[in-house]
N, C-alpha and C positions, 0 to 999 in steps of 0.2 A: 431203234422204233423211234420217227420224228415227228409225232404227232405234238402240235403247238404247244398244246399244254402240260405234256407226259413227265418235261425237264423238272414242272413243278410238285409232281410227285415222286419224283427220285430225291428232288432234294427235302420234303418234308421228310422223307423215310431216314433217310441222313441225319439230320437233326434229330429228329427224335432218337435214334438207334444212340448218336453219339453222346447226347443229354443221360437216358438211362442209367448207364452204367455207372456216372459220374458219379450221378446225384446217390444212387445207390452205394455205391464203395462209401461217400464223403459222409456218409450215414449212418451205416451199416457196420461197418470198418471197426471205425473207434468204438464204437457202442460194445459190438462183439468184444472187442480184443478186453475193452476195459472190464467188461463184466466176468473175461476169463483173467484176469487179475495182471495185466499185462502196463505195466508201469506210464507213471505220463512222460518221464523223458523220455522211454522209448516211444511212446505217441506222439509225444511232440516232432521225435528226428523224422518219423515216418513224412509228417509235413514238410521233410523238403524234398521230398520226391517230384511235389510241388514245382519245383523249379525246372523242371525238364520240360512243361511247354511253352514256358515264358520264352524257352531259349530256341525257339523252336527257327526263330528267323534268322537262325545261325546256318540250316539247313534247308530252308525254302528255296534260295535259290535253287539246287539240285531238282528241288520234284517240280519247279518250275519249270528246269532246262534239259532234263536226262528223262522226261517220260519214252512211251512207246507210243508215237504217231499212228500209226496205222490202227492203235489199237483205240486210242484215246489218252493223250498227253497225261491228263490230272485221274481219268479212271484205270491207269498202267498202274499207279499208286494207290488210290481208295479200294481196288476190288482185293489185293490180295492179303491189305492191311486189316481188310474186313475180317477176311480168314482166319490171321494170324490170331486175331484178337477171339473170333468164334473158337477156337479150338485151345485157348486158355486157358479162359472160361469156365470148362468141366475139368482141365487139369487139377485148378485149385480147390476142386470140391476131391481128391482125392488124398488129401494129407490132412493132415492136424497143423491149421497154421501156428498154433502155439509152441510147441515140439520143434516144428518144421522151421523156424522161423525164417531163417538164412531163405530159404529156398520161398519164402511167402514172399517176404521183400524183391528177391529178385523177380519172378512173376507179375508184382505189383511195377514195380520199374520197367519191365519190359514193356508189360500191357500198357503204361505210363508212355512211353516212346515210341512203340508202335500210334497210340490213339493221336497224339501232338502228332506225328509224322502226316495222319488217316488227313486230322480237322487241317492240316495245310495244302492238300490235295483239295476238300472242300473247299476250302476258302478260292482257291482259284478255280475249280468247276464251277462255284456260284458266278465269279466274276466274267468267266468265257462264256459263260452256257446264256445269262441274260440280258438285252436288250438295256441301255439307257433310262425308256421307259418302264421295263421289268423290274429292276433294280430295288425302287423303294417298296415294291409286292415284296422282291424274294429277302428284302430285309426284315417288314413286318411277319412273311412265312417263318423267317429262322428266330426269332423272339417267343413266335408263338408256336411252335415245334418244341422250344428247348422248355418252356412252360410244360408242356405234354408230356414230357422229358420228366422232369421234375416231381409232377405229381406222380405219376408211374413209376418209377427209378424211386424216389424218396419216398413214395404212400404206398402205393399195393406193392413195392417187392419188397419193402422192409417191414409190411405189417405180413406178409407170406414167409416172409423168411423165419418170421418168432410162430407161424404154426406149420410152417412143413420143413425147416431148417436148413442149413447151409449145403447141401447136396444139391437138393432142387432147387434152390433157388439160383443157383451157381447154373442149371442147365439150362431152365427158364430162362434165364438172362441172355446164355447162349442163344438161345431161339430165336428171342426178340435184336439180338443184334448181327442175326444171318438177314433176318426178313429184308431189311433194305436191298441185299444183293437181287432177289428176284426179280426187283426194279432195273438195278443198276448194271447187269448181265445184256438185256437187251436193249438199254439207252446209245444213242450215235451221240457219241461226244463232236461239237463242232469243230473241225482242225483249225491249230491254231494258222496264224497268216503268214508263210513262208519268210518274208521282207523281216519279220520282227526281230528286236536285240534280245541277244542271250542276258540272264538274266547275272548282274555283278555283283561283287561284295565291296564294292566302293563306296554307297550310301549308308552300308552302316559305319562307317567312321563320319562319315560327313556329320551328319545328325549333333553330334557331340563339338564339333567346331562352335555350335550356334550357344552365344551365354545364355539366352533367354530361354534354349531347352535345358541347359544344364542344371539353370539354377530354379527351374519349375521339376524337375524330375529330384532334383534332392529335397527339395523342400516338401513336394507331395509324399516322395520315400516316410520322412519323419511322421507326418500323418500317418498316414496308412498303419505304418509301425505299432503305432497303438493300438486304432483298431485291430491288427491280427495278432497283440499279444492278449488282449482283450478277450478276443472271442477265439482265438486257436484252442483252447482247451474246453468251450461252454457245454460240449457235448459230457468228456467227461466228466465232466463236474457234475453234472444230472444225473448221472447213471450213479455217482458216488452218493447223489440224493437220492438215488432207489428210483428213478425213472426207468422207465420199462422200453422196450423196442418199438410195443404198441403207439406211447407217446411220443415218441421221435417219428414217426409214421405220421402222425398228425399232423406235428409242427412242420418236416420238410415238405411234406407232401401235398396236404392242404392247407395251411395257414400261410408258408412261405411263397408258394405259388399266387395266390391272393391277391397277397400286398405286393408282391413282385410286379403282378401285372397292372394293378391300380393307379401304383406308382408310374409305370414308364407309362402309361396313358396318360397322367399327369404331368410328370416332371419337365415335357418339353415345354410346354404351354406355359408353366411356372419359371423356367429358366427366362423364358421368351419377354414376360411381363417385368422380371427381378436381376435378371441377369446372372453369369454365370459367378462369378464375385460372391452377391449376396449370397447365392442357392448354396453353393460347399462353404461358404464358411457359416451360416445357419445350420445347413446339416451338418457340418465337422462337431458345431457345437450341442448339437444333440444328442451325437455320438458321444463327446466327452459328455455327456450326462447319463448316455445309456452304460458307460463303466462302473458308474455310480450305482444304477440298477443291477447291475453284475454281483456287485459287492453286496448288497443287501440282498438278493438272491442267494450267493454262497452263504450268508448270516445268519438270515434270517429263514429260509429255504420255505418260502410262501406256496400257498394252495397252487395247483398245477395250472387251474384258469387266469390267475394272476402272473406266475411266470411266463406264460403262453401270451398273455398280451402284452406284456411289455417287451418278449423278446420278436413277437410281431410286428410292432411299434419300431421297434431297434430293425431289422428286416426292409420296413419301409422307409424309414428313414434312408437307410445304406443305399438306395435304391435313386435318388435324388443326388447324393452325395455322387454315385459312380458315373453319373449322367453328366452331371455335371463336369466332372473330371473329365471322360472322354471327350466333351466337347474342347474343351481346353486342348487337350489332345492332337482335335482334328485339325483346331487352328495354328498349331504349329507345324501339321506337315507341310511340309511343299507340294505345293500341286504336281510337279514333275516327277518325284519320288514318292508319293502318299502314302502307299502301300507298306512299303519302307516302313516308313516313318513312325506308321500309327501300328505296325507288328510289333519297331522296334519300343515303343513306349508302354503298350498294351502289356507285352511283355518283362519289364517294369516292374507294372504293377503288380504283376501274377507273382513275380520271384519276390519283388518286399513282404507279401502274402504269408510264401512258403518259409522263406527265412524266419520271418518272426513269431511264426505260429511254431516252428520247430526249438525256435529260444525259449518262447514260452510254455513246453513239457520242460526245458531244464530248470528251470524258475520257479515253478510248481513243484516239482518230485525235490529240490535240494529247501527252498524256505518256505512253501506252502501256496494255497488260492487267494491268500488276502496280499503278498507280496506282489504277487502276480499281478493282478488287477489294480494292486497301486501307482507300483510300476507302471504298467497301461494308459492309467490316468494322466499320469505324470508326464507321461511320452506325447499323449492325447493333446494336453494346453500345450505344450511345445510346437509339434506341428501343427496345432492352430496356427500359432503365433506368428510360425515362420510363412502359411502361406498367406496370412495377413499382408505381411512385409513385402510378399510377392505382388501382391495385388497392389499394394502402392505404387511400388516402382515401376512395374510395367503392366501397368491397365491397356496399355494398346493391346497386348497377347492374348487379349481375351474378346476381344470387341467385333468381331468377325460374322454380322450377321448367315452369311451363306454357309460356312461350317455349322452352325446350328441348328439351321434345318438338312442338314445330312444326318445329324447325331438324332432327330425325331422321325 
């Protein structure tokens, strides 16, 4: 089908389908497993699976170069991978996750690997299908679709999970994930240029030869490590305080998408006005204070409205932090290898979160939540100092206005 606007319909449903299961599993899985008595170290260990999407740049050149051209280079990857995920979800409803925990972990890993590869294909399709003039619309559509997916997966589906149970929820999820196939199958992907250069792995190494990039990756990792340590077990901690699945549905399906949308709209203008350095450092300072909020929540067990207000403001602050960090990543990406440079840097962000969320489980299981949150606070302060030091030494690395326009 070649209707000019039909590609936006296809992309919309692909974006939503990606976000729904991700939001559902990120919210419901740790809550459900903790309610079933799974220990904190094990829950933290599951976070290590999140490293897989961060490493997708390693096989992204294969997705770019090895598709079936007559069917559609990226479509030939997206469609079968979508089908595999649709089949995995009902399969996960056929056994008990706790008593068959190894099988559960294997299927979650497989679904994560398949999903990461499919995301790579969707990214390629977006770049291939949209003209230069259409790309800003595509970026806005992607962000809007993800927020819808968060509301559906982290809100409605989590609430349904408590009402109808695991089996029915997973079948509904499979149906939602299958919906884009109805629009993708008739879509005609634009052919690739026959003169294009095949993808290579050379630029994966070249980016690490640049000193300013190595320093930024190291310093930002320290800052994000503290955040990941503090928030990695936030949901299990609330479960231990008696919060129900329906409470998390409100938090992740209503409050987080709302503050995320507001922050996404406001952050680019704030960054234009005050600059990347000030926004990142101010947001980092607020997130350091939020580590204290988590300590108070754990110790004092405030009422649900107070807890949700504190966590929502933390989510709002987090948006400014990451939009600022992504803006710096764009600044440091070379024009000739922008996609690869961007994928590597965003992958390091994702890997940092996954690794330190996993470490959080080990610390909490051995020493308890107070020690974990105190450690997160200290690491966050050190990371904040390191990032301030980076900006003091390399101010020109974050002073490129055109890159900021791309971030917005």
